[in-house]
C-alpha positions, 0 to 999 in steps of 0.5 A: 307484473309482466312488463309490456313496455311501450311497444307495438299496438294492442292485439285483438280484443283489447277494447273489450273492457271499453264495451258498455251497453248503451254507451260504447260498442267496440266499434265506437270505442275504437273511433273514440280512441282514434279521435284522441290519437288524431288530436295528439301531436307528433311530439306527444302533446295532447291539446284540447283539440287541434288549434286550441291550447294544452294544459298539463292536467287534461293532457295527462287525463287524455294520456291515461285514456290511451293507456286504458285503451292499450295505446301505451306507446302514444301515452308514453310519448305524452309523458315524455312531453311533460318531462321535456317541458317541466320548469326548473322548479318542478312545475308546468305552466297552466297552458301552452300554445297548440301551434308551438308547444314550447310557448306558454300562453298562461304563465301561472303554475297551478298546483293540481295541474303539476301534481297530476303527472303522478297519477298518470305515471302510476297508471301507465306503470300499472298498465305496462309493468315498465320499470324503466319508465318509472325510473325515467319519470321519477325525477319529474314526479319528485320535482313536481311533488316538491313544487306542490307541497311548497304550497301546502298551508298549515291547515293541510290544504294546498294553495291554488297556484303561483302567479307568473312572477312566483307569488304564491296564491295560498287560497285553496280550492277543494277540487284542486286539493282533492285531485292533489290528494289522489296524486300524492298517493300515486306519488307515494306508490311510485316512491315505494316501488323505487324503495325511496321512502318519502315520510314528508309526503306521507305526512302531507297527504294525511294532513290534506285528507284531514282538511278535506274531510273535516275543514271545509272552511279552509277552502274557497267556497265553490259549492255551486260547482259540481266538481266540489261536490263529487271530487273529494269522493273521486279522489279517494279523500272521502270514502264509505258512508260519508262518500255516499251521503255526500253524493246523495246530498246534492244529487237532485241539484246537479243531476239532470235526468237523461242529460247528465250533470250540471257544471255549475248551479243554477246554469242549465248546462250539462257537461260531459267531463263532469258527468263522466267523472261523477260516474267514476265517483259512483263506481267507487262507492259501489253504485255501478248501476247509477254510474252506467245510467249517467254514462248512458245519459251523456251519449247525446254529446257524442258527435255524429261525424264519425270522429268518436269525439264528444261535445264539451257541453249542452245548454238544455234550455236552448237545446244547443251544444255549447261550446262547439268544441270536441275535446280530447279530455271529454273523450278521455274522461268517458273512456276512463269511466267505461274502463273502470266499469269494465274492470280494466285493471290499471284504471280500477287500481288508480281510482279505487285506491285499494293499492295506494298508500294512505299516508299518515293521519295528523296527530291534531285536528 
């Protein structure tokens, strides 16, 4: 792959893959990209919005959206921010103050937040071919994965977090562990690129996938949340016929026709982020038409102020936007879903999993 580095801005036509009928015109895509860039701080940090906090997972998702839009220099600055603020144990805190990005506001260290750097780094590499970037990021990725795997339980699932005093919380979340599954596969891809095999990681991802596929009892019951429904599919842990069966099983419960996807049952609240993530999961199962319908359905969340940004959610019983937040990660999730449907190579590769190592399946169940 030719190295594009993180140099000048993208050239003409760079947003063609972000044009989708009923979702984004090229002008609207440009507005949304500009909206995320406007939220990014000079030091590379991408908070939820100006004046709100930053968390490492959503920061990374927004950076990935910038790469999908060809804004590689801005995305690289976001990853450099992570390197500068990584804790000595390989973790990041759960939240940082927007006014002072060196000051954490939540001292817990969540496993899926810490793992997600691997997804972003591999996505950036696929978008740019920048080997020097991989070399710079490798120590941070390695340390983050080691922090996360120290929380893996004997059943394969990953403990949720460490409290601020370092106490491990060994209860596992299905959504979080699924996200870590994708991150570990991306970390293995980075390790392969560097010719530094990580057999322990291969075993870990296989054991984690087995737990997700076959042992729901090993995770806290959060089945009211739509993320627990689609995330095993989105993260590539559940595939093929089982993925389609999983989506169909709870479609009517979570999808509100014309409005999007409920965040949590039975609340009459649809959210943009969950809707766009479901669209990505549908694309992964070959359901591009339904993915397009979902993305079209959430365009009522697009702000009419010209910012290109999206409201977090909508309470349809009250016909009210809530909360009154235009979040970088909601806009980022939409751009990533559109990029996948539009065939953008790096985004397709990261979410399809076709070029990601699978790891090693466990010998026992």
